[in-house]
N, CA, C, O and the ligand as a Tripos MOL2 file, in Angstrom:
@<TRIPOS>MOLECULE
protein
  285   283    72     0     0
PROTEIN
NO_CHARGES

@<TRIPOS>ATOM
      1 N         186.6780 -123.1970  -14.3610 N.3       1 MET1
      2 CA        185.3020 -122.8460  -13.9810 C.3       1 MET1
      3 C         185.3220 -122.0620  -12.6740 C.2       1 MET1
      4 O         186.1200 -122.3390  -11.7790 O.2       1 MET1
      5 N         184.4700 -121.1220  -12.5870 N.am      2 PRO2
      6 CA        184.4430 -120.3260  -11.3580 C.3       2 PRO2
      7 C         183.8450 -121.1060  -10.1940 C.2       2 PRO2
      8 O         182.7600 -121.6780  -10.2910 O.2       2 PRO2
      9 N         184.5620 -121.1110   -9.1280 N.am      3 ILE3
     10 CA        184.0630 -121.7730   -7.9310 C.3       3 ILE3
     11 C         183.7020 -120.7030   -6.9170 C.2       3 ILE3
     12 O         184.5110 -119.8380   -6.5800 O.2       3 ILE3
     13 N         182.4940 -120.7820   -6.4510 N.am      4 TYR4
     14 CA        182.0400 -119.7990   -5.4820 C.3       4 TYR4
     15 C         181.8830 -120.4600   -4.1250 C.2       4 TYR4
     16 O         181.5270 -121.6320   -4.0010 O.2       4 TYR4
     17 N         182.1570 -119.6800   -3.1470 N.am      5 GLU5
     18 CA        182.0620 -120.1940   -1.7940 C.3       5 GLU5
     19 C         180.8260 -119.6010   -1.1300 C.2       5 GLU5
     20 O         180.5640 -118.4010   -1.2050 O.2       5 GLU5
     21 N         180.0940 -120.4640   -0.4940 N.am      6 PHE6
     22 CA        178.8770 -120.0330    0.1810 C.3       6 PHE6
     23 C         178.9420 -120.4130    1.6420 C.2       6 PHE6
     24 O         179.7100 -121.2800    2.0590 O.2       6 PHE6
     25 N         178.1200 -119.7420    2.3890 N.am      7 LYS7
     26 CA        177.9690 -120.1350    3.7810 C.3       7 LYS7
     27 C         176.4880 -120.1530    4.1110 C.2       7 LYS7
     28 O         175.7430 -119.2310    3.7780 O.2       7 LYS7
     29 N         176.0870 -121.2100    4.7660 N.am      8 CYS8
     30 CA        174.6880 -121.3530    5.1250 C.3       8 CYS8
     31 C         174.4130 -120.5600    6.3900 C.2       8 CYS8
     32 O         175.1440 -120.6520    7.3770 O.2       8 CYS8
     33 N         173.3600 -119.7930    6.3390 N.am      9 ASN9
     34 CA        173.0100 -119.0010    7.5130 C.3       9 ASN9
     35 C         172.2660 -119.8230    8.5550 C.2       9 ASN9
     36 O         172.1020 -119.3900    9.6950 O.2       9 ASN9
     37 N         171.8250 -120.9860    8.1680 N.am     10 ASP10
     38 CA        171.0660 -121.8210    9.1010 C.3      10 ASP10
     39 C         171.9710 -122.7550    9.8900 C.2      10 ASP10
     40 O         171.9520 -122.7650   11.1210 O.2      10 ASP10
     41 N         172.7570 -123.5320    9.1730 N.am     11 CYS11
     42 CA        173.6110 -124.5010    9.8710 C.3      11 CYS11
     43 C         175.0720 -124.0700    9.8500 C.2      11 CYS11
     44 O         175.9370 -124.7550   10.3940 O.2      11 CYS11
     45 N         175.3400 -122.9350    9.2210 N.am     12 HIS12
     46 CA        176.6790 -122.3410    9.2050 C.3      12 HIS12
     47 C         177.6880 -123.2090    8.4730 C.2      12 HIS12
     48 O         178.8940 -123.0840    8.6840 O.2      12 HIS12
     49 N         177.2080 -124.0640    7.6360 N.am     13 LYS13
     50 CA        178.1360 -124.8570    6.8440 C.3      13 LYS13
     51 C         178.6990 -124.0050    5.7210 C.2      13 LYS13
     52 O         177.9980 -123.2110    5.0940 O.2      13 LYS13
     53 N         179.9640 -124.1950    5.4940 N.am     14 GLN14
     54 CA        180.6170 -123.5050    4.3980 C.3      14 GLN14
     55 C         180.8110 -124.5040    3.2760 C.2      14 GLN14
     56 O         181.2560 -125.6280    3.5090 O.2      14 GLN14
     57 N         180.4840 -124.1070    2.0820 N.am     15 PHE15
     58 CA        180.6410 -125.0410    0.9750 C.3      15 PHE15
     59 C         180.9600 -124.2790   -0.2940 C.2      15 PHE15
     60 O         180.7510 -123.0700   -0.3990 O.2      15 PHE15
     61 N         181.4660 -125.0200   -1.2370 N.am     16 GLU16
     62 CA        181.8260 -124.4120   -2.5130 C.3      16 GLU16
     63 C         180.9910 -125.0270   -3.6090 C.2      16 GLU16
     64 O         180.6840 -126.2190   -3.5970 O.2      16 GLU16
     65 N         180.6360 -124.1950   -4.5440 N.am     17 THR17
     66 CA        179.8280 -124.6720   -5.6510 C.3      17 THR17
     67 C         180.3570 -124.0810   -6.9440 C.2      17 THR17
     68 O         180.6970 -122.9010   -7.0210 O.2      17 THR17
     69 N         180.4160 -124.9120   -7.9290 N.am     18 ILE18
     70 CA        180.7770 -124.4130   -9.2510 C.3      18 ILE18
     71 C         179.5140 -123.9260   -9.9390 C.2      18 ILE18
     72 O         178.5640 -124.6830  -10.1420 O.2      18 ILE18
     73 N         179.5230 -122.6770  -10.2840 N.am     19 LEU19
     74 CA        178.3630 -122.1190  -10.9620 C.3      19 LEU19
     75 C         178.6550 -122.0270  -12.4530 C.2      19 LEU19
     76 O         179.5240 -121.2750  -12.8940 O.2      19 LEU19
     77 N         177.9270 -122.7930  -13.1910 N.am     20 THR20
     78 CA        178.0680 -122.6910  -14.6350 C.3      20 THR20
     79 C         177.2690 -121.5020  -15.1260 C.2      20 THR20
     80 O         176.5920 -120.8270  -14.3510 O.2      20 THR20
     81 N         177.3540 -121.2620  -16.3800 N.am     21 SER21
     82 CA        176.6700 -120.0910  -16.9210 C.3      21 SER21
     83 C         175.1560 -120.2140  -16.7960 C.2      21 SER21
     84 O         174.4320 -119.2190  -16.8320 O.2      21 SER21
     85 N         174.7010 -121.4320  -16.6510 N.am     22 THR22
     86 CA        173.2530 -121.6040  -16.5660 C.3      22 THR22
     87 C         172.7620 -121.6660  -15.1270 C.2      22 THR22
     88 O         171.5630 -121.5610  -14.8650 O.2      22 THR22
     89 N         173.6780 -121.8350  -14.2120 N.am     23 ALA23
     90 CA        173.2810 -121.9280  -12.8230 C.3      23 ALA23
     91 C         173.1210 -120.5400  -12.2330 C.2      23 ALA23
     92 O         173.7980 -119.5890  -12.6240 O.2      23 ALA23
     93 N         172.2330 -120.4560  -11.3090 N.am     24 LYS24
     94 CA        172.0090 -119.1830  -10.6580 C.3      24 LYS24
     95 C         172.2510 -119.3360   -9.1630 C.2      24 LYS24
     96 O         172.0110 -120.3860   -8.5680 O.2      24 LYS24
     97 N         172.7250 -118.2690   -8.5970 N.am     25 VAL25
     98 CA        172.9920 -118.2810   -7.1640 C.3      25 VAL25
     99 C         171.7160 -118.5810   -6.3950 C.2      25 VAL25
    100 O         171.7400 -119.2450   -5.3590 O.2      25 VAL25
    101 N         170.6140 -118.0870   -6.9110 N.am     26 SER26
    102 CA        169.3500 -118.2790   -6.2110 C.3      26 SER26
    103 C         168.9200 -119.7370   -6.2020 C.2      26 SER26
    104 O         168.0190 -120.1240   -5.4570 O.2      26 SER26
    105 N         169.5720 -120.5480   -7.0380 N.am     27 GLU27
    106 CA        169.1970 -121.9570   -7.0830 C.3      27 GLU27
    107 C         170.1210 -122.8100   -6.2310 C.2      27 GLU27
    108 O         169.9250 -124.0180   -6.0950 O.2      27 GLU27
    109 N         171.1080 -122.1800   -5.6720 N.am     28 VAL28
    110 CA        172.0370 -122.9160   -4.8240 C.3      28 VAL28
    111 C         171.4160 -123.1000   -3.4510 C.2      28 VAL28
    112 O         170.8670 -122.1650   -2.8670 O.2      28 VAL28
    113 N         171.5120 -124.2980   -2.9570 N.am     29 SER29
    114 CA        171.0210 -124.5430   -1.6080 C.3      29 SER29
    115 C         172.0910 -125.2710   -0.8130 C.2      29 SER29
    116 O         173.0150 -125.8700   -1.3640 O.2      29 SER29
    117 N         171.9360 -125.1980    0.4690 N.am     30 CYS30
    118 CA        172.9230 -125.7810    1.3590 C.3      30 CYS30
    119 C         172.9320 -127.3020    1.2230 C.2      30 CYS30
    120 O         171.8730 -127.9280    1.2760 O.2      30 CYS30
    121 N         174.0960 -127.8990    1.0510 N.am     31 PRO31
    122 CA        174.1720 -129.3590    0.9370 C.3      31 PRO31
    123 C         173.8870 -130.0560    2.2630 C.2      31 PRO31
    124 O         173.6020 -131.2530    2.2870 O.2      31 PRO31
    125 N         173.9590 -129.3350    3.3290 N.am     32 GLU32
    126 CA        173.7300 -129.9180    4.6420 C.3      32 GLU32
    127 C         172.2480 -129.9670    4.9790 C.2      32 GLU32
    128 O         171.6910 -131.0290    5.2570 O.2      32 GLU32
    129 N         171.6280 -128.8040    4.9470 N.am     33 CYS33
    130 CA        170.2400 -128.7110    5.4140 C.3      33 CYS33
    131 C         169.3070 -128.2610    4.2970 C.2      33 CYS33
    132 O         168.1080 -128.0770    4.5100 O.2      33 CYS33
    133 N         169.8650 -128.0890    3.1170 N.am     34 HIS34
    134 CA        169.0770 -127.7510    1.9280 C.3      34 HIS34
    135 C         168.3840 -126.4070    2.0570 C.2      34 HIS34
    136 O         167.4260 -126.1150    1.3410 O.2      34 HIS34
    137 N         168.8690 -125.6120    2.9540 N.am     35 SER35
    138 CA        168.3090 -124.2830    3.1050 C.3      35 SER35
    139 C         168.7920 -123.3810    1.9840 C.2      35 SER35
    140 O         169.9060 -123.5290    1.4830 O.2      35 SER35
    141 N         167.9600 -122.4680    1.6090 N.am     36 LYS36
    142 CA        168.3900 -121.4760    0.6330 C.3      36 LYS36
    143 C         168.7880 -120.1750    1.3220 C.2      36 LYS36
    144 O         169.0700 -119.1610    0.6830 O.2      36 LYS36
    145 N         168.7970 -120.2450    2.6080 N.am     37 ASN37
    146 CA        169.2200 -119.0830    3.3840 C.3      37 ASN37
    147 C         170.7430 -119.0670    3.4530 C.2      37 ASN37
    148 O         171.3450 -119.2800    4.5060 O.2      37 ASN37
    149 N         171.3350 -118.8110    2.3070 N.am     38 ILE38
    150 CA        172.7840 -118.8490    2.2190 C.3      38 ILE38
    151 C         173.2800 -117.5110    1.7120 C.2      38 ILE38
    152 O         172.5200 -116.6980    1.1860 O.2      38 ILE38
    153 N         174.5390 -117.3110    1.8790 N.am     39 ARG39
    154 CA        175.1170 -116.1100    1.3090 C.3      39 ARG39
    155 C         176.4450 -116.4710    0.6610 C.2      39 ARG39
    156 O         177.1530 -117.3830    1.0880 O.2      39 ARG39
    157 N         176.7410 -115.7340   -0.3620 N.am     40 LYS40
    158 CA        177.9650 -116.0120   -1.0970 C.3      40 LYS40
    159 C         179.1190 -115.2790   -0.4430 C.2      40 LYS40
    160 O         179.0240 -114.1010   -0.0980 O.2      40 LYS40
    161 N         180.1850 -115.9910   -0.2860 N.am     41 THR41
    162 CA        181.3920 -115.3590    0.2250 C.3      41 THR41
    163 C         182.4170 -115.3330   -0.8950 C.2      41 THR41
    164 O         182.2590 -116.0030   -1.9150 O.2      41 THR41
    165 N         183.4300 -114.5810   -0.6990 N.am     42 ILE42
    166 CA        184.4710 -114.5160   -1.7170 C.3      42 ILE42
    167 C         185.2910 -115.7890   -1.6680 C.2      42 ILE42
    168 O         185.7250 -116.2200   -0.5990 O.2      42 ILE42
    169 N         185.4960 -116.3760   -2.8080 N.am     43 SER43
    170 CA        186.1870 -117.6530   -2.8370 C.3      43 SER43
    171 C         187.6960 -117.4910   -2.8680 C.2      43 SER43
    172 O         188.4320 -118.4610   -2.6870 O.2      43 SER43
    173 N         188.1460 -116.3010   -3.0900 N.am     44 ALA44
    174 CA        189.5900 -116.0840   -3.1300 C.3      44 ALA44
    175 C         190.2100 -116.4210   -1.7910 C.2      44 ALA44
    176 O         189.6830 -116.0620   -0.7380 O.2      44 ALA44
    177 N         191.3080 -117.0990   -1.8400 N.am     45 SER45
    178 CA        191.9190 -117.5640   -0.6040 C.3      45 SER45
    179 C         192.4820 -116.4030    0.2040 C.2      45 SER45
    180 O         192.7600 -116.5460    1.3950 O.2      45 SER45
    181 N         192.6440 -115.2770   -0.4300 N.am     46 SER46
    182 CA        193.1990 -114.1420    0.2830 C.3      46 SER46
    183 C         192.1470 -113.4630    1.1560 C.2      46 SER46
    184 O         192.4550 -112.6350    2.0130 O.2      46 SER46
    185 N         190.9240 -113.8360    0.9110 N.am     47 TYR47
    186 CA        189.8480 -113.2150    1.6710 C.3      47 TYR47
    187 C         189.6760 -113.9310    2.9990 C.2      47 TYR47
    188 O         189.6540 -115.1600    3.0560 O.2      47 TYR47
    189 N         189.5570 -113.1700    4.0390 N.am     48 ARG48
    190 CA        189.3510 -113.7760    5.3400 C.3      48 ARG48
    191 C         188.0430 -113.2850    5.9260 C.2      48 ARG48
    192 O         187.6630 -112.1240    5.7730 O.2      48 ARG48
    193 N         187.3810 -114.1770    6.5820 N.am     49 LEU49
    194 CA        186.0960 -113.8330    7.1600 C.3      49 LEU49
    195 C         186.3080 -113.0550    8.4440 C.2      49 LEU49
    196 O         186.4890 -113.6240    9.5210 O.2      49 LEU49
    197 N         186.2810 -111.7670    8.3030 N.am     50 ALA50
    198 CA        186.5100 -110.9310    9.4680 C.3      50 ALA50
    199 C         185.3600 -111.0740   10.4600 C.2      50 ALA50
    200 O         184.1860 -111.0300   10.0940 O.2      50 ALA50
    201 N         185.7210 -111.2410   11.6820 N.am     51 GLY51
    202 CA        184.7070 -111.2870   12.7230 C.3      51 GLY51
    203 C         183.9760 -112.6150   12.8130 C.2      51 GLY51
    204 O         183.1000 -112.7930   13.6590 O.2      51 GLY51
    205 N         184.3280 -113.5220   11.9640 N.am     52 ARG52
    206 CA        183.6850 -114.8240   11.9950 C.3      52 ARG52
    207 C         184.6580 -115.8620   12.5370 C.2      52 ARG52
    208 O         185.8690 -115.6470   12.5890 O.2      52 ARG52
    209 N         184.1120 -116.9440   12.9220 N.am     53 SER53
    210 CA        184.9670 -118.0090   13.4150 C.3      53 SER53
    211 C         185.8590 -118.5180   12.2980 C.2      53 SER53
    212 O         185.3740 -119.0100   11.2780 O.2      53 SER53
    213 N         187.1280 -118.4010   12.4900 N.am     54 SER54
    214 CA        188.0620 -118.8950   11.4960 C.3      54 SER54
    215 C         188.6670 -120.2180   11.9470 C.2      54 SER54
    216 O         189.5830 -120.7480   11.3190 O.2      54 SER54
    217 N         188.1480 -120.7260   13.0220 N.am     55 ALA55
    218 CA        188.7120 -121.9460   13.5760 C.3      55 ALA55
    219 C         187.8800 -123.1630   13.1910 C.2      55 ALA55
    220 O         187.7540 -124.1180   13.9580 O.2      55 ALA55
    221 N         187.3280 -123.1100   12.0130 N.am     56 ILE56
    222 CA        186.5460 -124.2510   11.5600 C.3      56 ILE56
    223 C         187.4900 -125.3680   11.1420 C.2      56 ILE56
    224 O         188.3420 -125.1650   10.2770 O.2      56 ILE56
    225 N         187.3500 -126.5260   11.7350 N.am     57 PRO57
    226 CA        188.2340 -127.6300   11.3450 C.3      57 PRO57
    227 C         188.0180 -128.0040    9.8880 C.2      57 PRO57
    228 O         186.8970 -127.9710    9.3810 O.2      57 PRO57
    229 N         189.0920 -128.3530    9.2380 N.am     58 ALA58
    230 CA        189.0170 -128.6400    7.8090 C.3      58 ALA58
    231 C         188.0230 -129.7550    7.5280 C.2      58 ALA58
    232 O         187.3610 -129.7630    6.4910 O.2      58 ALA58
    233 N         187.9260 -130.6830    8.4470 N.am     59 GLY59
    234 CA        187.0120 -131.8030    8.2290 C.3      59 GLY59
    235 C         185.5710 -131.3670    8.1700 C.2      59 GLY59
    236 O         184.7420 -132.0260    7.5420 O.2      59 GLY59
    237 N         185.2620 -130.2550    8.8230 N.am     60 ALA60
    238 CA        183.8900 -129.7920    8.8590 C.3      60 ALA60
    239 C         183.4690 -129.1980    7.5260 C.2      60 ALA60
    240 O         182.2790 -129.0070    7.2740 O.2      60 ALA60
    241 N         184.4360 -128.9060    6.6770 N.am     61 LEU61
    242 CA        184.1170 -128.2760    5.4150 C.3      61 LEU61
    243 C         183.9900 -129.2730    4.2830 C.2      61 LEU61
    244 O         183.5960 -128.9090    3.1750 O.2      61 LEU61
    245 N         184.3090 -130.4890    4.5390 N.am     62 SER62
    246 CA        184.3460 -131.4530    3.4480 C.3      62 SER62
    247 C         183.2640 -132.5160    3.5970 C.2      62 SER62
    248 O         183.4500 -133.6740    3.2200 O.2      62 SER62
    249 N         182.1510 -132.1060    4.1440 N.am     63 GLY63
    250 CA        181.0250 -133.0230    4.2100 C.3      63 GLY63
    251 C         181.1570 -134.0820    5.2710 C.2      63 GLY63
    252 O         180.4050 -135.0570    5.2800 O.2      63 GLY63
    253 N         182.1020 -133.9030    6.1630 N.am     64 CYS64
    254 CA        182.2670 -134.8680    7.2330 C.3      64 CYS64
    255 C         181.3600 -134.4820    8.3860 C.2      64 CYS64
    256 O         181.8120 -133.9990    9.4240 O.2      64 CYS64
    257 N         180.1020 -134.7010    8.1860 N.am     65 SER65
    258 CA        179.1300 -134.2460    9.1590 C.3      65 SER65
    259 C         178.8900 -135.2970   10.2170 C.2      65 SER65
    260 O         178.7560 -136.4860    9.9270 O.2      65 SER65
    261 N         178.8420 -134.8380   11.4350 N.am     66 SER66
    262 CA        178.5310 -135.7580   12.5090 C.3      66 SER66
    263 C         177.0430 -135.8050   12.7800 C.2      66 SER66
    264 O         176.5630 -136.6450   13.5410 O.2      66 SER66
    265 N         176.3220 -134.9010   12.1530 N.am     67 LYS67
    266 CA        174.8800 -134.8910   12.3320 C.3      67 LYS67
    267 C         174.2330 -135.8900   11.3920 C.2      67 LYS67
    268 O         174.7360 -136.1650   10.3030 O.2      67 LYS67
    269 N         173.1500 -136.4060   11.8200 N.am     68 SER68
    270 CA        172.4360 -137.3320   10.9580 C.3      68 SER68
    271 C         171.1470 -136.6860   10.4920 C.2      68 SER68
    272 O         170.6980 -135.6780   11.0360 O.2      68 SER68
    273 N         170.5750 -137.2840    9.4870 N.am     69 GLY69
    274 CA        169.3570 -136.7310    8.9460 C.3      69 GLY69
    275 C         169.6480 -135.7670    7.8270 C.2      69 GLY69
    276 O         170.7610 -135.7350    7.3020 O.2      69 GLY69
    277 N         168.6690 -134.9880    7.4600 N.am     70 PHE70
    278 CA        168.7720 -133.9420    6.4450 C.3      70 PHE70
    279 C         169.0390 -134.4610    5.0350 C.2      70 PHE70
    280 O         168.5400 -133.8910    4.0640 O.2      70 PHE70
    281 N         169.7950 -135.5000    4.9150 N.am     71 SER71
    282 CA        170.0660 -135.9460    3.5680 C.3      71 SER71
    283 C         169.5860 -137.3810    3.3950 C.2      71 SER71
    284 O         169.7240 -137.9520    2.3140 O.2      71 SER71
    285 ZN        172.6650 -125.3930    5.9580 Zn       72 ZN72
@<TRIPOS>BOND
     1     1     2 1
     2     2     3 1
     3     3     4 2
     4     3     5 am
     5     5     6 1
     6     6     7 1
     7     7     8 2
     8     7     9 am
     9     9    10 1
    10    10    11 1
    11    11    12 2
    12    11    13 am
    13    13    14 1
    14    14    15 1
    15    15    16 2
    16    15    17 am
    17    17    18 1
    18    18    19 1
    19    19    20 2
    20    19    21 am
    21    21    22 1
    22    22    23 1
    23    23    24 2
    24    23    25 am
    25    25    26 1
    26    26    27 1
    27    27    28 2
    28    27    29 am
    29    29    30 1
    30    30    31 1
    31    31    32 2
    32    31    33 am
    33    33    34 1
    34    34    35 1
    35    35    36 2
    36    35    37 am
    37    37    38 1
    38    38    39 1
    39    39    40 2
    40    39    41 am
    41    41    42 1
    42    42    43 1
    43    43    44 2
    44    43    45 am
    45    45    46 1
    46    46    47 1
    47    47    48 2
    48    47    49 am
    49    49    50 1
    50    50    51 1
    51    51    52 2
    52    51    53 am
    53    53    54 1
    54    54    55 1
    55    55    56 2
    56    55    57 am
    57    57    58 1
    58    58    59 1
    59    59    60 2
    60    59    61 am
    61    61    62 1
    62    62    63 1
    63    63    64 2
    64    63    65 am
    65    65    66 1
    66    66    67 1
    67    67    68 2
    68    67    69 am
    69    69    70 1
    70    70    71 1
    71    71    72 2
    72    71    73 am
    73    73    74 1
    74    74    75 1
    75    75    76 2
    76    75    77 am
    77    77    78 1
    78    78    79 1
    79    79    80 2
    80    79    81 am
    81    81    82 1
    82    82    83 1
    83    83    84 2
    84    83    85 am
    85    85    86 1
    86    86    87 1
    87    87    88 2
    88    87    89 am
    89    89    90 1
    90    90    91 1
    91    91    92 2
    92    91    93 am
    93    93    94 1
    94    94    95 1
    95    95    96 2
    96    95    97 am
    97    97    98 1
    98    98    99 1
    99    99   100 2
   100    99   101 am
   101   101   102 1
   102   102   103 1
   103   103   104 2
   104   103   105 am
   105   105   106 1
   106   106   107 1
   107   107   108 2
   108   107   109 am
   109   109   110 1
   110   110   111 1
   111   111   112 2
   112   111   113 am
   113   113   114 1
   114   114   115 1
   115   115   116 2
   116   115   117 am
   117   117   118 1
   118   118   119 1
   119   119   120 2
   120   119   121 am
   121   121   122 1
   122   122   123 1
   123   123   124 2
   124   123   125 am
   125   125   126 1
   126   126   127 1
   127   127   128 2
   128   127   129 am
   129   129   130 1
   130   130   131 1
   131   131   132 2
   132   131   133 am
   133   133   134 1
   134   134   135 1
   135   135   136 2
   136   135   137 am
   137   137   138 1
   138   138   139 1
   139   139   140 2
   140   139   141 am
   141   141   142 1
   142   142   143 1
   143   143   144 2
   144   143   145 am
   145   145   146 1
   146   146   147 1
   147   147   148 2
   148   147   149 am
   149   149   150 1
   150   150   151 1
   151   151   152 2
   152   151   153 am
   153   153   154 1
   154   154   155 1
   155   155   156 2
   156   155   157 am
   157   157   158 1
   158   158   159 1
   159   159   160 2
   160   159   161 am
   161   161   162 1
   162   162   163 1
   163   163   164 2
   164   163   165 am
   165   165   166 1
   166   166   167 1
   167   167   168 2
   168   167   169 am
   169   169   170 1
   170   170   171 1
   171   171   172 2
   172   171   173 am
   173   173   174 1
   174   174   175 1
   175   175   176 2
   176   175   177 am
   177   177   178 1
   178   178   179 1
   179   179   180 2
   180   179   181 am
   181   181   182 1
   182   182   183 1
   183   183   184 2
   184   183   185 am
   185   185   186 1
   186   186   187 1
   187   187   188 2
   188   187   189 am
   189   189   190 1
   190   190   191 1
   191   191   192 2
   192   191   193 am
   193   193   194 1
   194   194   195 1
   195   195   196 2
   196   195   197 am
   197   197   198 1
   198   198   199 1
   199   199   200 2
   200   199   201 am
   201   201   202 1
   202   202   203 1
   203   203   204 2
   204   203   205 am
   205   205   206 1
   206   206   207 1
   207   207   208 2
   208   207   209 am
   209   209   210 1
   210   210   211 1
   211   211   212 2
   212   211   213 am
   213   213   214 1
   214   214   215 1
   215   215   216 2
   216   215   217 am
   217   217   218 1
   218   218   219 1
   219   219   220 2
   220   219   221 am
   221   221   222 1
   222   222   223 1
   223   223   224 2
   224   223   225 am
   225   225   226 1
   226   226   227 1
   227   227   228 2
   228   227   229 am
   229   229   230 1
   230   230   231 1
   231   231   232 2
   232   231   233 am
   233   233   234 1
   234   234   235 1
   235   235   236 2
   236   235   237 am
   237   237   238 1
   238   238   239 1
   239   239   240 2
   240   239   241 am
   241   241   242 1
   242   242   243 1
   243   243   244 2
   244   243   245 am
   245   245   246 1
   246   246   247 1
   247   247   248 2
   248   247   249 am
   249   249   250 1
   250   250   251 1
   251   251   252 2
   252   251   253 am
   253   253   254 1
   254   254   255 1
   255   255   256 2
   256   255   257 am
   257   257   258 1
   258   258   259 1
   259   259   260 2
   260   259   261 am
   261   261   262 1
   262   262   263 1
   263   263   264 2
   264   263   265 am
   265   265   266 1
   266   266   267 1
   267   267   268 2
   268   267   269 am
   269   269   270 1
   270   270   271 1
   271   271   272 2
   272   271   273 am
   273   273   274 1
   274   274   275 1
   275   275   276 2
   276   275   277 am
   277   277   278 1
   278   278   279 1
   279   279   280 2
   280   279   281 am
   281   281   282 1
   282   282   283 1
   283   283   284 2
@<TRIPOS>SUBSTRUCTURE
     1 MET1         2 RESIDUE 1 A MET
     2 PRO2         6 RESIDUE 1 A PRO
     3 ILE3        10 RESIDUE 1 A ILE
     4 TYR4        14 RESIDUE 1 A TYR
     5 GLU5        18 RESIDUE 1 A GLU
     6 PHE6        22 RESIDUE 1 A PHE
     7 LYS7        26 RESIDUE 1 A LYS
     8 CYS8        30 RESIDUE 1 A CYS
     9 ASN9        34 RESIDUE 1 A ASN
    10 ASP10       38 RESIDUE 1 A ASP
    11 CYS11       42 RESIDUE 1 A CYS
    12 HIS12       46 RESIDUE 1 A HIS
    13 LYS13       50 RESIDUE 1 A LYS
    14 GLN14       54 RESIDUE 1 A GLN
    15 PHE15       58 RESIDUE 1 A PHE
    16 GLU16       62 RESIDUE 1 A GLU
    17 THR17       66 RESIDUE 1 A THR
    18 ILE18       70 RESIDUE 1 A ILE
    19 LEU19       74 RESIDUE 1 A LEU
    20 THR20       78 RESIDUE 1 A THR
    21 SER21       82 RESIDUE 1 A SER
    22 THR22       86 RESIDUE 1 A THR
    23 ALA23       90 RESIDUE 1 A ALA
    24 LYS24       94 RESIDUE 1 A LYS
    25 VAL25       98 RESIDUE 1 A VAL
    26 SER26      102 RESIDUE 1 A SER
    27 GLU27      106 RESIDUE 1 A GLU
    28 VAL28      110 RESIDUE 1 A VAL
    29 SER29      114 RESIDUE 1 A SER
    30 CYS30      118 RESIDUE 1 A CYS
    31 PRO31      122 RESIDUE 1 A PRO
    32 GLU32      126 RESIDUE 1 A GLU
    33 CYS33      130 RESIDUE 1 A CYS
    34 HIS34      134 RESIDUE 1 A HIS
    35 SER35      138 RESIDUE 1 A SER
    36 LYS36      142 RESIDUE 1 A LYS
    37 ASN37      146 RESIDUE 1 A ASN
    38 ILE38      150 RESIDUE 1 A ILE
    39 ARG39      154 RESIDUE 1 A ARG
    40 LYS40      158 RESIDUE 1 A LYS
    41 THR41      162 RESIDUE 1 A THR
    42 ILE42      166 RESIDUE 1 A ILE
    43 SER43      170 RESIDUE 1 A SER
    44 ALA44      174 RESIDUE 1 A ALA
    45 SER45      178 RESIDUE 1 A SER
    46 SER46      182 RESIDUE 1 A SER
    47 TYR47      186 RESIDUE 1 A TYR
    48 ARG48      190 RESIDUE 1 A ARG
    49 LEU49      194 RESIDUE 1 A LEU
    50 ALA50      198 RESIDUE 1 A ALA
    51 GLY51      202 RESIDUE 1 A GLY
    52 ARG52      206 RESIDUE 1 A ARG
    53 SER53      210 RESIDUE 1 A SER
    54 SER54      214 RESIDUE 1 A SER
    55 ALA55      218 RESIDUE 1 A ALA
    56 ILE56      222 RESIDUE 1 A ILE
    57 PRO57      226 RESIDUE 1 A PRO
    58 ALA58      230 RESIDUE 1 A ALA
    59 GLY59      234 RESIDUE 1 A GLY
    60 ALA60      238 RESIDUE 1 A ALA
    61 LEU61      242 RESIDUE 1 A LEU
    62 SER62      246 RESIDUE 1 A SER
    63 GLY63      250 RESIDUE 1 A GLY
    64 CYS64      254 RESIDUE 1 A CYS
    65 SER65      258 RESIDUE 1 A SER
    66 SER66      262 RESIDUE 1 A SER
    67 LYS67      266 RESIDUE 1 A LYS
    68 SER68      270 RESIDUE 1 A SER
    69 GLY69      274 RESIDUE 1 A GLY
    70 PHE70      278 RESIDUE 1 A PHE
    71 SER71      282 RESIDUE 1 A SER
    72 ZN72       285 GROUP 0 **** ****
């Protein structure tokens, strides 16, 4: 299944979502803050986010949020 990587423009969380044939990108929302202000990034591991912070700790990408609320 195709896994797409998104980044939230509000809380800057990066997350991956499996989009099935019935799912639409426009229906994807941020798992952190539920914002739809997200953008799709390339999920290929060879792609690097130029000009963006690449020093995101791995724990920050796996739902290990230190913030409370939102969910
Ligand atoms: Zn967010």
